[in-house]
PDB file of the backbone (N, CA, C, O) and the ligand in Angstrom, with CONECT records:
HET     ZN  A 101       1
ATOM      1  N   MET A   1      83.855 -81.041  86.367  1.00  0.00           N
ATOM      2  CA  MET A   1      82.467 -81.744  86.224  1.00  0.00           C
ATOM      3  C   MET A   1      81.734 -81.672  87.594  1.00  0.00           C
ATOM      4  O   MET A   1      82.374 -81.901  88.620  1.00  0.00           O
ATOM      5  N   LYS A   2      80.645 -81.416  87.634  1.00  0.00           N
ATOM      6  CA  LYS A   2      79.819 -81.160  88.744  1.00  0.00           C
ATOM      7  C   LYS A   2      79.134 -82.495  88.983  1.00  0.00           C
ATOM      8  O   LYS A   2      78.575 -83.071  88.050  1.00  0.00           O
ATOM      9  N   PRO A   3      79.169 -83.081  90.407  1.00  0.00           N
ATOM     10  CA  PRO A   3      78.731 -84.006  90.809  1.00  0.00           C
ATOM     11  C   PRO A   3      77.166 -84.044  90.883  1.00  0.00           C
ATOM     12  O   PRO A   3      76.584 -82.964  90.988  1.00  0.00           O
ATOM     13  N   THR A   4      76.514 -85.086  90.841  1.00  0.00           N
ATOM     14  CA  THR A   4      74.691 -85.424  91.075  1.00  0.00           C
ATOM     15  C   THR A   4      74.699 -85.134  92.526  1.00  0.00           C
ATOM     16  O   THR A   4      75.645 -85.401  93.268  1.00  0.00           O
ATOM     17  N   CYS A   5      73.547 -84.551  92.904  1.00  0.00           N
ATOM     18  CA  CYS A   5      73.255 -84.280  94.208  1.00  0.00           C
ATOM     19  C   CYS A   5      72.724 -85.612  94.540  1.00  0.00           C
ATOM     20  O   CYS A   5      72.047 -86.251  93.735  1.00  0.00           O
ATOM     21  N   THR A   6      73.065 -86.101  95.885  1.00  0.00           N
ATOM     22  CA  THR A   6      72.986 -87.316  96.218  1.00  0.00           C
ATOM     23  C   THR A   6      71.219 -87.815  96.783  1.00  0.00           C
ATOM     24  O   THR A   6      70.703 -88.932  96.795  1.00  0.00           O
ATOM     25  N   LYS A   7      70.786 -86.777  97.105  1.00  0.00           N
ATOM     26  CA  LYS A   7      69.508 -86.612  97.484  1.00  0.00           C
ATOM     27  C   LYS A   7      68.386 -86.610  96.301  1.00  0.00           C
ATOM     28  O   LYS A   7      67.671 -87.598  96.132  1.00  0.00           O
ATOM     29  N   CYS A   8      68.287 -85.582  95.592  1.00  0.00           N
ATOM     30  CA  CYS A   8      67.477 -85.494  94.459  1.00  0.00           C
ATOM     31  C   CYS A   8      67.904 -85.962  93.164  1.00  0.00           C
ATOM     32  O   CYS A   8      67.223 -86.046  92.142  1.00  0.00           O
ATOM     33  N   LYS A   9      69.166 -86.267  93.343  1.00  0.00           N
ATOM     34  CA  LYS A   9      69.839 -86.821  91.929  1.00  0.00           C
ATOM     35  C   LYS A   9      69.937 -85.984  90.836  1.00  0.00           C
ATOM     36  O   LYS A   9      70.283 -86.411  89.735  1.00  0.00           O
ATOM     37  N   GLY A  10      69.620 -84.658  91.076  1.00  0.00           N
ATOM     38  CA  GLY A  10      69.682 -83.522  90.236  1.00  0.00           C
ATOM     39  C   GLY A  10      68.310 -83.429  89.493  1.00  0.00           C
ATOM     40  O   GLY A  10      68.269 -82.619  88.567  1.00  0.00           O
ATOM     41  N   SER A  11      67.211 -84.126  89.763  1.00  0.00           N
ATOM     42  CA  SER A  11      66.091 -84.287  89.145  1.00  0.00           C
ATOM     43  C   SER A  11      65.367 -83.024  88.746  1.00  0.00           C
ATOM     44  O   SER A  11      64.850 -82.867  87.640  1.00  0.00           O
ATOM     45  N   GLU A  12      65.363 -81.955  89.917  1.00  0.00           N
ATOM     46  CA  GLU A  12      64.735 -80.668  89.301  1.00  0.00           C
ATOM     47  C   GLU A  12      65.801 -80.023  88.515  1.00  0.00           C
ATOM     48  O   GLU A  12      65.537 -79.801  87.333  1.00  0.00           O
ATOM     49  N   SER A  13      67.159 -79.625  89.040  1.00  0.00           N
ATOM     50  CA  SER A  13      67.931 -78.843  88.054  1.00  0.00           C
ATOM     51  C   SER A  13      69.499 -79.335  88.479  1.00  0.00           C
ATOM     52  O   SER A  13      70.113 -79.065  89.511  1.00  0.00           O
ATOM     53  N   PRO A  14      69.833 -79.971  87.575  1.00  0.00           N
ATOM     54  CA  PRO A  14      71.122 -80.632  87.702  1.00  0.00           C
ATOM     55  C   PRO A  14      72.258 -79.483  88.091  1.00  0.00           C
ATOM     56  O   PRO A  14      73.180 -79.737  88.866  1.00  0.00           O
ATOM     57  N   SER A  15      72.084 -78.226  87.477  1.00  0.00           N
ATOM     58  CA  SER A  15      73.219 -77.147  87.416  1.00  0.00           C
ATOM     59  C   SER A  15      73.116 -76.669  88.874  1.00  0.00           C
ATOM     60  O   SER A  15      74.120 -76.084  89.279  1.00  0.00           O
ATOM     61  N   SER A  16      72.075 -76.806  89.763  1.00  0.00           N
ATOM     62  CA  SER A  16      71.934 -76.160  90.921  1.00  0.00           C
ATOM     63  C   SER A  16      72.872 -76.654  92.090  1.00  0.00           C
ATOM     64  O   SER A  16      72.797 -76.295  93.265  1.00  0.00           O
ATOM     65  N   VAL A  17      73.800 -77.575  91.525  1.00  0.00           N
ATOM     66  CA  VAL A  17      74.909 -77.986  92.507  1.00  0.00           C
ATOM     67  C   VAL A  17      76.150 -76.983  92.282  1.00  0.00           C
ATOM     68  O   VAL A  17      76.743 -76.626  91.264  1.00  0.00           O
ATOM     69  N   GLU A  18      76.282 -76.711  93.484  1.00  0.00           N
ATOM     70  CA  GLU A  18      77.599 -75.520  93.651  1.00  0.00           C
ATOM     71  C   GLU A  18      78.429 -76.026  94.614  1.00  0.00           C
ATOM     72  O   GLU A  18      78.027 -76.620  95.614  1.00  0.00           O
ATOM     73  N   ARG A  19      79.741 -75.778  94.306  1.00  0.00           N
ATOM     74  CA  ARG A  19      81.012 -76.264  95.205  1.00  0.00           C
ATOM     75  C   ARG A  19      81.063 -75.300  96.400  1.00  0.00           C
ATOM     76  O   ARG A  19      81.230 -74.091  96.242  1.00  0.00           O
ATOM     77  N   LEU A  20      80.932 -75.801  97.438  1.00  0.00           N
ATOM     78  CA  LEU A  20      80.836 -75.268  98.950  1.00  0.00           C
ATOM     79  C   LEU A  20      82.701 -74.973  99.185  1.00  0.00           C
ATOM     80  O   LEU A  20      83.285 -73.916  98.950  1.00  0.00           O
ATOM     81  N   ASN A  21      83.200 -76.025  99.607  1.00  0.00           N
ATOM     82  CA  ASN A  21      84.894 -76.152  99.712  1.00  0.00           C
ATOM     83  C   ASN A  21      85.164 -77.420  98.947  1.00  0.00           C
ATOM     84  O   ASN A  21      84.438 -78.061  98.188  1.00  0.00           O
ATOM     85  N   ALA A  22      86.637 -77.645  99.426  1.00  0.00           N
ATOM     86  CA  ALA A  22      86.995 -78.779  98.817  1.00  0.00           C
ATOM     87  C   ALA A  22      86.370 -79.917  99.034  1.00  0.00           C
ATOM     88  O   ALA A  22      86.305 -80.120 100.247  1.00  0.00           O
ATOM     89  N   GLY A  23      85.866 -80.779  98.392  1.00  0.00           N
ATOM     90  CA  GLY A  23      85.098 -82.075  98.791  1.00  0.00           C
ATOM     91  C   GLY A  23      83.660 -82.096  98.858  1.00  0.00           C
ATOM     92  O   GLY A  23      82.964 -83.039  98.483  1.00  0.00           O
ATOM     93  N   TYR A  24      83.152 -80.768  99.464  1.00  0.00           N
ATOM     94  CA  TYR A  24      81.882 -80.507  99.722  1.00  0.00           C
ATOM     95  C   TYR A  24      81.151 -79.752  98.645  1.00  0.00           C
ATOM     96  O   TYR A  24      81.713 -78.839  98.039  1.00  0.00           O
ATOM     97  N   TRP A  25      79.796 -80.145  98.370  1.00  0.00           N
ATOM     98  CA  TRP A  25      79.121 -79.463  97.223  1.00  0.00           C
ATOM     99  C   TRP A  25      77.605 -79.242  97.959  1.00  0.00           C
ATOM    100  O   TRP A  25      77.132 -80.131  98.668  1.00  0.00           O
ATOM    101  N   ILE A  26      76.979 -78.114  97.743  1.00  0.00           N
ATOM    102  CA  ILE A  26      75.540 -78.028  98.012  1.00  0.00           C
ATOM    103  C   ILE A  26      74.751 -77.903  96.877  1.00  0.00           C
ATOM    104  O   ILE A  26      75.110 -77.215  95.921  1.00  0.00           O
ATOM    105  N   CYS A  27      73.256 -78.778  96.919  1.00  0.00           N
ATOM    106  CA  CYS A  27      72.376 -78.792  96.019  1.00  0.00           C
ATOM    107  C   CYS A  27      71.588 -77.602  96.530  1.00  0.00           C
ATOM    108  O   CYS A  27      71.311 -77.451  97.720  1.00  0.00           O
ATOM    109  N   HIS A  28      71.219 -76.709  95.496  1.00  0.00           N
ATOM    110  CA  HIS A  28      70.308 -75.324  95.957  1.00  0.00           C
ATOM    111  C   HIS A  28      68.729 -75.775  95.835  1.00  0.00           C
ATOM    112  O   HIS A  28      67.826 -75.055  96.259  1.00  0.00           O
ATOM    113  N   GLU A  29      68.493 -77.078  95.191  1.00  0.00           N
ATOM    114  CA  GLU A  29      67.092 -77.247  95.265  1.00  0.00           C
ATOM    115  C   GLU A  29      66.596 -77.949  96.429  1.00  0.00           C
ATOM    116  O   GLU A  29      65.551 -77.597  96.978  1.00  0.00           O
ATOM    117  N   CYS A  30      67.430 -79.115  96.912  1.00  0.00           N
ATOM    118  CA  CYS A  30      66.913 -79.795  98.412  1.00  0.00           C
ATOM    119  C   CYS A  30      67.962 -79.432  99.537  1.00  0.00           C
ATOM    120  O   CYS A  30      68.103 -80.073 100.578  1.00  0.00           O
ATOM    121  N   LEU A  31      68.640 -78.366  99.191  1.00  0.00           N
ATOM    122  CA  LEU A  31      69.670 -77.853 100.378  1.00  0.00           C
ATOM    123  C   LEU A  31      70.394 -78.902 101.166  1.00  0.00           C
ATOM    124  O   LEU A  31      70.466 -79.028 102.388  1.00  0.00           O
ATOM    125  N   THR A  32      70.943 -79.668 100.158  1.00  0.00           N
ATOM    126  CA  THR A  32      71.607 -80.979 100.739  1.00  0.00           C
ATOM    127  C   THR A  32      73.052 -80.549 100.553  1.00  0.00           C
ATOM    128  O   THR A  32      73.447 -79.943  99.556  1.00  0.00           O
ATOM    129  N   VAL A  33      73.798 -80.897 101.557  1.00  0.00           N
ATOM    130  CA  VAL A  33      75.510 -80.858 101.582  1.00  0.00           C
ATOM    131  C   VAL A  33      75.843 -82.034 101.378  1.00  0.00           C
ATOM    132  O   VAL A  33      75.330 -82.776 102.215  1.00  0.00           O
ATOM    133  N   PHE A  34      76.460 -82.546 100.660  1.00  0.00           N
ATOM    134  CA  PHE A  34      77.227 -83.821 100.478  1.00  0.00           C
ATOM    135  C   PHE A  34      78.734 -83.812  99.752  1.00  0.00           C
ATOM    136  O   PHE A  34      79.117 -82.938  98.974  1.00  0.00           O
ATOM    137  N   LYS A  35      79.372 -84.781 100.106  1.00  0.00           N
ATOM    138  CA  LYS A  35      80.670 -84.867  99.531  1.00  0.00           C
ATOM    139  C   LYS A  35      80.798 -85.563  98.243  1.00  0.00           C
ATOM    140  O   LYS A  35      80.130 -86.558  97.962  1.00  0.00           O
ATOM    141  N   ASN A  36      81.726 -84.989  97.412  1.00  0.00           N
ATOM    142  CA  ASN A  36      81.968 -85.237  96.233  1.00  0.00           C
ATOM    143  C   ASN A  36      82.823 -86.793  96.162  1.00  0.00           C
ATOM    144  O   ASN A  36      84.045 -86.921  96.233  1.00  0.00           O
ATOM    145  N   SER A  37      81.965 -87.733  96.028  1.00  0.00           N
ATOM    146  CA  SER A  37      82.810 -89.048  96.218  1.00  0.00           C
ATOM    147  C   SER A  37      83.450 -89.702  94.779  1.00  0.00           C
ATOM    148  O   SER A  37      84.197 -90.679  94.747  1.00  0.00           O
ATOM    149  N   LYS A  38      82.969 -88.916  93.578  1.00  0.00           N
ATOM    150  CA  LYS A  38      83.314 -89.621  92.487  1.00  0.00           C
ATOM    151  C   LYS A  38      84.802 -89.313  92.034  1.00  0.00           C
ATOM    152  O   LYS A  38      85.477 -90.138  91.417  1.00  0.00           O
ATOM    153  N   ILE A  39      85.218 -88.154  92.364  1.00  0.00           N
ATOM    154  CA  ILE A  39      86.789 -87.881  92.080  1.00  0.00           C
ATOM    155  C   ILE A  39      87.623 -88.657  92.724  1.00  0.00           C
ATOM    156  O   ILE A  39      87.462 -88.641  93.945  1.00  0.00           O
ATOM    157  N   GLY A  40      88.557 -89.410  92.282  1.00  0.00           N
ATOM    158  CA  GLY A  40      89.714 -90.066  93.008  1.00  0.00           C
ATOM    159  C   GLY A  40      90.227 -89.602  94.124  1.00  0.00           C
ATOM    160  O   GLY A  40      90.057 -90.136  95.219  1.00  0.00           O
ATOM    161  N   ARG A  41      91.005 -88.398  93.886  1.00  0.00           N
ATOM    162  CA  ARG A  41      91.788 -87.747  95.045  1.00  0.00           C
ATOM    163  C   ARG A  41      91.474 -86.286  95.038  1.00  0.00           C
ATOM    164  O   ARG A  41      92.080 -85.430  94.393  1.00  0.00           O
ATOM    165  N   PRO A  42      90.436 -86.103  95.847  1.00  0.00           N
ATOM    166  CA  PRO A  42      90.021 -84.755  95.880  1.00  0.00           C
ATOM    167  C   PRO A  42      90.908 -84.003  97.026  1.00  0.00           C
ATOM    168  O   PRO A  42      91.527 -84.605  97.903  1.00  0.00           O
ATOM    169  N   THR A  43      90.873 -82.794  96.892  1.00  0.00           N
ATOM    170  CA  THR A  43      91.667 -81.935  97.672  1.00  0.00           C
ATOM    171  C   THR A  43      90.789 -81.509  98.598  1.00  0.00           C
ATOM    172  O   THR A  43      89.860 -80.723  98.413  1.00  0.00           O
ATOM    173  N   ILE A  44      91.170 -82.158  99.817  1.00  0.00           N
ATOM    174  CA  ILE A  44      90.279 -81.697 101.129  1.00  0.00           C
ATOM    175  C   ILE A  44      90.405 -80.228 101.570  1.00  0.00           C
ATOM    176  O   ILE A  44      89.424 -79.566 101.907  1.00  0.00           O
ATOM    177  N   GLY A  45      91.621 -79.768 101.551  1.00  0.00           N
ATOM    178  CA  GLY A  45      91.744 -78.407 102.095  1.00  0.00           C
ATOM    179  C   GLY A  45      92.939 -78.479 102.873  1.00  0.00           C
ATOM    180  O   GLY A  45      93.613 -79.507 102.947  1.00  0.00           O
ATOM    181  N   LYS A  46      93.264 -77.226 103.556  1.00  0.00           N
ATOM    182  CA  LYS A  46      94.144 -76.802 104.559  1.00  0.00           C
ATOM    183  C   LYS A  46      93.815 -77.562 105.698  1.00  0.00           C
ATOM    184  O   LYS A  46      92.654 -77.653 106.095  1.00  0.00           O
ATOM    185  N   PRO A  47      94.902 -78.187 106.323  1.00  0.00           N
ATOM    186  CA  PRO A  47      94.755 -78.703 107.584  1.00  0.00           C
ATOM    187  C   PRO A  47      94.989 -77.623 108.696  1.00  0.00           C
ATOM    188  O   PRO A  47      95.927 -76.836 108.573  1.00  0.00           O
ATOM    189  N   ARG A  48      94.178 -77.574 109.745  1.00  0.00           N
ATOM    190  CA  ARG A  48      94.342 -76.489 110.846  1.00  0.00           C
ATOM    191  C   ARG A  48      94.124 -77.417 112.045  1.00  0.00           C
ATOM    192  O   ARG A  48      93.297 -78.329 112.058  1.00  0.00           O
ATOM    193  N   GLN A  49      95.120 -77.029 113.261  1.00  0.00           N
ATOM    194  CA  GLN A  49      94.588 -77.812 114.350  1.00  0.00           C
ATOM    195  C   GLN A  49      93.933 -76.726 115.170  1.00  0.00           C
ATOM    196  O   GLN A  49      94.129 -75.515 115.273  1.00  0.00           O
ATOM    197  N   VAL A  50      92.931 -77.739 115.822  1.00  0.00           N
ATOM    198  CA  VAL A  50      91.779 -77.029 116.567  1.00  0.00           C
ATOM    199  C   VAL A  50      91.851 -77.826 117.901  1.00  0.00           C
ATOM    200  O   VAL A  50      91.946 -79.053 117.926  1.00  0.00           O
ATOM    201  N   LYS A  51      91.798 -77.017 119.038  1.00  0.00           N
ATOM    202  CA  LYS A  51      91.890 -77.597 120.438  1.00  0.00           C
ATOM    203  C   LYS A  51      90.215 -77.465 120.808  1.00  0.00           C
ATOM    204  O   LYS A  51      89.590 -76.423 121.004  1.00  0.00           O
ATOM    205  N   ILE A  52      89.762 -78.716 120.833  1.00  0.00           N
ATOM    206  CA  ILE A  52      88.382 -78.736 121.273  1.00  0.00           C
ATOM    207  C   ILE A  52      88.338 -79.512 122.638  1.00  0.00           C
ATOM    208  O   ILE A  52      88.931 -80.572 122.837  1.00  0.00           O
ATOM    209  N   THR A  53      87.403 -78.717 123.733  1.00  0.00           N
ATOM    210  CA  THR A  53      87.326 -79.453 125.079  1.00  0.00           C
ATOM    211  C   THR A  53      85.830 -79.956 125.107  1.00  0.00           C
ATOM    212  O   THR A  53      84.868 -79.211 124.916  1.00  0.00           O
ATOM    213  N   LEU A  54      85.758 -81.126 125.331  1.00  0.00           N
ATOM    214  CA  LEU A  54      84.431 -81.776 125.523  1.00  0.00           C
ATOM    215  C   LEU A  54      84.393 -82.818 126.751  1.00  0.00           C
ATOM    216  O   LEU A  54      85.460 -83.290 127.142  1.00  0.00           O
ATOM    217  N   PRO A  55      83.216 -83.174 127.348  1.00  0.00           N
ATOM    218  CA  PRO A  55      83.365 -83.853 128.405  1.00  0.00           C
ATOM    219  C   PRO A  55      83.864 -85.407 127.964  1.00  0.00           C
ATOM    220  O   PRO A  55      83.668 -85.848 126.831  1.00  0.00           O
ATOM    221  N   ASP A  56      84.418 -86.031 128.841  1.00  0.00           N
ATOM    222  CA  ASP A  56      84.762 -87.327 128.563  1.00  0.00           C
ATOM    223  C   ASP A  56      83.843 -88.436 127.789  1.00  0.00           C
ATOM    224  O   ASP A  56      84.109 -89.317 126.971  1.00  0.00           O
ATOM    225  N   SER A  57      82.614 -87.982 128.430  1.00  0.00           N
ATOM    226  CA  SER A  57      81.459 -88.969 127.737  1.00  0.00           C
ATOM    227  C   SER A  57      81.373 -88.595 126.412  1.00  0.00           C
ATOM    228  O   SER A  57      81.126 -89.582 125.719  1.00  0.00           O
ATOM    229  N   ASP A  58      81.492 -87.402 125.664  1.00  0.00           N
ATOM    230  CA  ASP A  58      81.468 -86.976 124.445  1.00  0.00           C
ATOM    231  C   ASP A  58      82.655 -87.470 123.616  1.00  0.00           C
ATOM    232  O   ASP A  58      82.535 -87.595 122.397  1.00  0.00           O
ATOM    233  N   TRP A  59      83.729 -87.736 124.212  1.00  0.00           N
ATOM    234  CA  TRP A  59      84.722 -88.045 123.309  1.00  0.00           C
ATOM    235  C   TRP A  59      84.519 -89.675 123.315  1.00  0.00           C
ATOM    236  O   TRP A  59      84.674 -90.254 122.240  1.00  0.00           O
ATOM    237  N   GLN A  60      84.189 -90.413 124.443  1.00  0.00           N
ATOM    238  CA  GLN A  60      83.897 -91.645 124.291  1.00  0.00           C
ATOM    239  C   GLN A  60      82.903 -92.089 123.252  1.00  0.00           C
ATOM    240  O   GLN A  60      83.032 -93.147 122.635  1.00  0.00           O
ATOM    241  N   HIS A  61      81.825 -91.179 123.063  1.00  0.00           N
ATOM    242  CA  HIS A  61      80.843 -91.230 122.058  1.00  0.00           C
ATOM    243  C   HIS A  61      81.441 -91.138 120.712  1.00  0.00           C
ATOM    244  O   HIS A  61      81.151 -92.003 119.885  1.00  0.00           O
ATOM    245  N   ILE A  62      82.206 -90.226 120.424  1.00  0.00           N
ATOM    246  CA  ILE A  62      83.025 -90.167 118.991  1.00  0.00           C
ATOM    247  C   ILE A  62      83.752 -91.453 118.933  1.00  0.00           C
ATOM    248  O   ILE A  62      83.646 -92.239 117.992  1.00  0.00           O
ATOM    249  N   GLU A  63      84.586 -91.661 120.103  1.00  0.00           N
ATOM    250  CA  GLU A  63      85.421 -92.904 119.927  1.00  0.00           C
ATOM    251  C   GLU A  63      84.522 -94.254 119.540  1.00  0.00           C
ATOM    252  O   GLU A  63      84.850 -95.045 118.656  1.00  0.00           O
ATOM    253  N   ALA A  64      83.493 -94.354 120.249  1.00  0.00           N
ATOM    254  CA  ALA A  64      82.675 -95.502 119.573  1.00  0.00           C
ATOM    255  C   ALA A  64      82.050 -95.542 118.353  1.00  0.00           C
ATOM    256  O   ALA A  64      81.622 -96.566 117.821  1.00  0.00           O
ATOM    257  N   LEU A  65      81.988 -94.203 117.820  1.00  0.00           N
ATOM    258  CA  LEU A  65      81.441 -94.138 116.421  1.00  0.00           C
ATOM    259  C   LEU A  65      82.718 -94.520 115.538  1.00  0.00           C
ATOM    260  O   LEU A  65      82.455 -95.129 114.501  1.00  0.00           O
ATOM    261  N   ILE A  66      83.964 -94.269 115.782  1.00  0.00           N
ATOM    262  CA  ILE A  66      84.893 -94.553 115.305  1.00  0.00           C
ATOM    263  C   ILE A  66      85.340 -95.907 115.305  1.00  0.00           C
ATOM    264  O   ILE A  66      85.626 -96.461 114.244  1.00  0.00           O
ATOM    265  N   ALA A  67      85.429 -96.529 116.485  1.00  0.00           N
ATOM    266  CA  ALA A  67      85.569 -98.002 116.648  1.00  0.00           C
ATOM    267  C   ALA A  67      84.520 -98.892 115.943  1.00  0.00           C
ATOM    268  O   ALA A  67      84.893-100.038 115.689  1.00  0.00           O
ATOM    269  N   SER A  68      83.273 -98.542 115.591  1.00  0.00           N
ATOM    270  CA  SER A  68      82.500 -99.128 115.167  1.00  0.00           C
ATOM    271  C   SER A  68      82.196 -99.323 113.633  1.00  0.00           C
ATOM    272  O   SER A  68      81.458-100.107 113.037  1.00  0.00           O
ATOM    273  N   GLY A  69      83.263 -98.051 113.108  1.00  0.00           N
ATOM    274  CA  GLY A  69      83.352 -98.191 111.426  1.00  0.00           C
ATOM    275  C   GLY A  69      82.496 -97.051 111.108  1.00  0.00           C
ATOM    276  O   GLY A  69      82.592 -96.686 109.936  1.00  0.00           O
ATOM    277  N   ARG A  70      81.463 -96.213 112.040  1.00  0.00           N
ATOM    278  CA  ARG A  70      80.621 -95.495 111.253  1.00  0.00           C
ATOM    279  C   ARG A  70      81.196 -94.042 110.792  1.00  0.00           C
ATOM    280  O   ARG A  70      80.694 -93.376 109.887  1.00  0.00           O
ATOM    281  N   VAL A  71      82.273 -93.680 111.523  1.00  0.00           N
ATOM    282  CA  VAL A  71      83.095 -92.473 111.276  1.00  0.00           C
ATOM    283  C   VAL A  71      84.453 -93.132 110.998  1.00  0.00           C
ATOM    284  O   VAL A  71      84.715 -94.162 111.620  1.00  0.00           O
ATOM    285  N   ALA A  72      85.376 -92.618 110.086  1.00  0.00           N
ATOM    286  CA  ALA A  72      86.687 -92.997 109.816  1.00  0.00           C
ATOM    287  C   ALA A  72      87.750 -92.509 110.743  1.00  0.00           C
ATOM    288  O   ALA A  72      88.763 -93.178 110.944  1.00  0.00           O
ATOM    289  N   SER A  73      87.506 -91.182 111.397  1.00  0.00           N
ATOM    290  CA  SER A  73      88.594 -90.595 112.341  1.00  0.00           C
ATOM    291  C   SER A  73      87.826 -89.643 112.753  1.00  0.00           C
ATOM    292  O   SER A  73      86.690 -89.483 112.307  1.00  0.00           O
ATOM    293  N   TYR A  74      88.429 -88.802 113.775  1.00  0.00           N
ATOM    294  CA  TYR A  74      88.058 -87.575 114.528  1.00  0.00           C
ATOM    295  C   TYR A  74      87.745 -86.524 113.457  1.00  0.00           C
ATOM    296  O   TYR A  74      86.728 -85.830 113.447  1.00  0.00           O
ATOM    297  N   ALA A  75      88.890 -86.483 112.419  1.00  0.00           N
ATOM    298  CA  ALA A  75      88.935 -85.515 111.728  1.00  0.00           C
ATOM    299  C   ALA A  75      87.369 -85.428 110.656  1.00  0.00           C
ATOM    300  O   ALA A  75      86.595 -84.495 110.442  1.00  0.00           O
ATOM    301  N   GLU A  76      87.396 -86.808 110.186  1.00  0.00           N
ATOM    302  CA  GLU A  76      86.146 -86.941 109.421  1.00  0.00           C
ATOM    303  C   GLU A  76      84.726 -86.833 110.057  1.00  0.00           C
ATOM    304  O   GLU A  76      83.726 -86.565 109.391  1.00  0.00           O
ATOM    305  N   TYR A  77      84.720 -87.079 111.495  1.00  0.00           N
ATOM    306  CA  TYR A  77      83.671 -86.803 112.294  1.00  0.00           C
ATOM    307  C   TYR A  77      83.350 -85.233 112.366  1.00  0.00           C
ATOM    308  O   TYR A  77      82.172 -84.876 112.351  1.00  0.00           O
ATOM    309  N   PHE A  78      84.259 -84.408 112.435  1.00  0.00           N
ATOM    310  CA  PHE A  78      84.175 -83.028 112.681  1.00  0.00           C
ATOM    311  C   PHE A  78      83.889 -82.422 111.129  1.00  0.00           C
ATOM    312  O   PHE A  78      83.143 -81.456 110.968  1.00  0.00           O
ATOM    313  N   ARG A  79      84.422 -82.954 110.247  1.00  0.00           N
ATOM    314  CA  ARG A  79      84.214 -82.574 108.757  1.00  0.00           C
ATOM    315  C   ARG A  79      82.493 -82.755 108.361  1.00  0.00           C
ATOM    316  O   ARG A  79      81.807 -81.938 107.748  1.00  0.00           O
ATOM    317  N   ASP A  80      82.153 -83.805 108.803  1.00  0.00           N
ATOM    318  CA  ASP A  80      80.769 -84.352 108.592  1.00  0.00           C
ATOM    319  C   ASP A  80      79.835 -83.356 109.191  1.00  0.00           C
ATOM    320  O   ASP A  80      78.832 -82.852 108.688  1.00  0.00           O
ATOM    321  N   LEU A  81      80.486 -83.134 110.636  1.00  0.00           N
ATOM    322  CA  LEU A  81      79.489 -82.308 111.427  1.00  0.00           C
ATOM    323  C   LEU A  81      79.377 -80.739 110.880  1.00  0.00           C
ATOM    324  O   LEU A  81      78.371 -80.032 110.841  1.00  0.00           O
ATOM    325  N   HIS A  82      80.616 -80.453 110.506  1.00  0.00           N
ATOM    326  CA  HIS A  82      80.499 -79.028 109.629  1.00  0.00           C
ATOM    327  C   HIS A  82      79.793 -79.083 108.569  1.00  0.00           C
ATOM    328  O   HIS A  82      79.200 -78.072 108.194  1.00  0.00           O
ATOM    329  N   ALA A  83      79.721 -80.131 107.950  1.00  0.00           N
ATOM    330  CA  ALA A  83      78.822 -80.081 106.541  1.00  0.00           C
ATOM    331  C   ALA A  83      77.399 -80.052 106.851  1.00  0.00           C
ATOM    332  O   ALA A  83      76.618 -79.513 106.066  1.00  0.00           O
ATOM    333  N   SER A  84      76.963 -80.640 108.038  1.00  0.00           N
ATOM    334  CA  SER A  84      75.683 -80.485 108.296  1.00  0.00           C
ATOM    335  C   SER A  84      75.283 -79.248 109.042  1.00  0.00           C
ATOM    336  O   SER A  84      74.109 -78.879 109.078  1.00  0.00           O
ATOM    337  N   SER A  85      76.203 -78.645 109.603  1.00  0.00           N
ATOM    338  CA  SER A  85      75.922 -77.399 110.335  1.00  0.00           C
ATOM    339  C   SER A  85      76.017 -76.305 109.116  1.00  0.00           C
ATOM    340  O   SER A  85      75.670 -75.155 109.384  1.00  0.00           O
ATOM    341  N   LEU A  86      76.393 -76.557 108.015  1.00  0.00           N
ATOM    342  CA  LEU A  86      76.205 -75.686 106.933  1.00  0.00           C
ATOM    343  C   LEU A  86      74.798 -75.711 106.295  1.00  0.00           C
ATOM    344  O   LEU A  86      74.173 -74.722 105.911  1.00  0.00           O
ATOM    345  N   THR A  87      74.374 -77.091 106.242  1.00  0.00           N
ATOM    346  CA  THR A  87      72.875 -77.395 105.697  1.00  0.00           C
ATOM    347  C   THR A  87      72.009 -76.602 106.644  1.00  0.00           C
ATOM    348  O   THR A  87      71.137 -75.816 106.273  1.00  0.00           O
ATOM    349  N   LYS A  88      72.329 -76.880 107.943  1.00  0.00           N
ATOM    350  CA  LYS A  88      71.262 -76.191 108.969  1.00  0.00           C
ATOM    351  C   LYS A  88      71.143 -74.309 108.850  1.00  0.00           C
ATOM    352  O   LYS A  88      70.188 -73.532 108.841  1.00  0.00           O
ATOM    353  N   LEU A  89      72.218 -74.184 108.793  1.00  0.00           N
ATOM    354  CA  LEU A  89      72.498 -72.500 108.596  1.00  0.00           C
ATOM    355  C   LEU A  89      71.729 -72.143 107.292  1.00  0.00           C
ATOM    356  O   LEU A  89      70.944 -71.196 107.301  1.00  0.00           O
ATOM    357  N   LEU A  90      71.935 -72.868 106.195  1.00  0.00           N
ATOM    358  CA  LEU A  90      71.067 -72.723 105.284  1.00  0.00           C
ATOM    359  C   LEU A  90      69.591 -72.629 104.988  1.00  0.00           C
ATOM    360  O   LEU A  90      68.958 -71.943 104.184  1.00  0.00           O
ATOM    361  N   GLU A  91      69.201 -73.624 105.979  1.00  0.00           N
ATOM    362  CA  GLU A  91      67.739 -73.821 106.150  1.00  0.00           C
ATOM    363  C   GLU A  91      67.203 -72.775 106.841  1.00  0.00           C
ATOM    364  O   GLU A  91      65.987 -72.646 106.702  1.00  0.00           O
ATOM    365  N   VAL A  92      67.841 -71.873 107.650  1.00  0.00           N
ATOM    366  CA  VAL A  92      67.277 -70.768 108.518  1.00  0.00           C
ATOM    367  C   VAL A  92      66.791 -69.629 107.859  1.00  0.00           C
ATOM    368  O   VAL A  92      66.319 -68.695 108.508  1.00  0.00           O
TER     369      VAL A  92
HETATM  370 ZN    ZN A 101      69.282 -82.064  95.642  1.00  0.00          ZN2+
END
């Protein structure tokens, strides 16, 4: 079953929601990428270790987001970033 777009609520065309990858969906009406939060235990996908070099200040920024509870973890931060970059690419 397809989830409902979190932005336009499928008001234009509910069937325009398409699965991008595990846990992420895109609405072709408003080009919103969102996480499917309805299904109890979604398959997130395959884990892959990535080594990322960032300035200390950037890591501190991410750590502050995690500490404040706005982001659950490093993985969650980069998953969200990935989802928004998909949105950006589709807007071009
Ligand atoms: Zn939408």
